[in-house]
N, C-alpha and C positions, 0 to 999 in steps of 0.2 A: 556124614557128607564125605564124598570122595574128591580128593584134589588131584589134578593132573600134574604129578610131580616128575614124570618122565622127561627125558631130554626133549626140548621143544614144547613141553606142556606149559600152560600159563602159571603153574606153581613150581616150575623147575627151580631147584636150588632153595626152596623155602624150607625153613625149619619150623616144627610144630611143637607147641608147649603143652597141648592138651587142655587148655583153658577154654571154658565155654563162654559163648557170647554174653549171657546174662551176667557172668562174673566181670567181664570186660566193661559192660555198661555201668555196673555198680561202681567200679573204680573210676571210670570217666566222670560219672555224675558227681562223685565225691570231690573231684579235683577240677571240674570244669572251669570254675572261676579263677583258679590259680595258674592255669596253663595258657600260654600265649602262642602266637603263630610260630615263633622260633622253636619252641618245644615240640609242637605238633609236627613240624617239618622234620625235626630230628627223628621222631618216631617212624616216619615214612622210610628212613634209610636203614631200618633194622632188618637183619636177615630173618627175624621171627615173624611169621605170618600174622599172629594175633596182635603183636606190637604195632605192625603197620596198619592193621584194622583199626586199632585205637587212634592212630594218627589221622586216618581218613575220617573216622567218626568225629574226632575233635574239630578238624577243619570244617567239615560240613556243618556241625552243630554251631560252632562259633560264627562262621560266615553267614549261615542261613538266618540264624536268630538275630545277630547284631547288624548285619549289613543288608541282606536282601529284604528281610521282614521290615526293618525300619525304613528302608528306601521305598517300599511299596505302600506305606501308610498314606492314605489319601489319593492313591493312584490306582490305575487299572491293575487288577490282580489276576487277569486271565493266564498269565505265565505260570501261576501256581497250579491251575487246573491242567495245563499242558504237562507240566513236570509230574503231577500226581498220576498221570496215565502212562508215564514212561515205562519202558521195560527195565530201565536201570534202577536198581534199589537205591542208589545214591541220589538220583534225581528225584525219586519219590520221597526220600527222606528230606531233601532240601525243601520240597514243597511244604511238607507238614511242619517241619521245624521252623520255617519262615513265619508261620502263622502265630508263633509264640509272641512276636512283637504286637500283634493285634489283640491277643488274649491279655497281654500285659496292660494294654490301653482300654480294657473293658469290652472288647469286641471279638468274641469267639465265633461269630457267624461264618467267617471264611474257613475256619478249621472244620466246622461241621459240614460245610458244603463240600470240602475236599474229602471228608471221611465217608462219603458215599462210595468211595473206593474201598479196597480191602480193610478189614478191621485192624490189621497190623498197623496201618497208618494212624488209626485212632490211638493205639497203644503208644506209638511214638509221641503223639501230641500230649498224652496224659502222663508221660513218665516223670515229669517234674512235679506233679500234683501229689497230694497225700493219698494214702491207701484207700481211705473211705471214698474220696472223690473218684479215684480210678475205678473202684468196684462199682460205684453208682453208674458211671457212664458205660463201663464195659458190660454191665448187666442189662442195659437197655436192649430190647430186641432189635436186631439189625434190619429186619424187613419192615417193621412198623414205621409208618410215616409219622414222624414227630413234628409237633409245632416247635418253633424256636424257643418259646418260653418253657417247654418241658425240660430243657436242659438246666434250667436255673430255678426250679421249684425249691422251696425251702425245705 
């Protein structure tokens, strides 16, 4: 990926560590329950690009899962479909991470309805699951029309 680091570019003044996004996600997932809003905001102030990425990811994951998802339980969830079609990676991530609250309450239907969008969204939704469950869902053919019960066969 090329960043526009020249004067006036969106990455002007950024410093780069050379850390890949999967490594960042692994660290975030390991510490997600230990980090609060104060720490996430502090990360946003860093001159290091990937440290700020960590802050944004934490803010989105914490707020989407704990605030937006819980707020939408029992309410109209159309906003998630709107967000899932956004050009913004962050809005798409908010949509899919918000469905964690429904999964936690035994209702993954909304997650799979949103995941008719790119498979990367499905990866986001599954990142907290064990490896065998992730493989099971990711190996389902994307074009095949599945019944809801297909996702939960024993």
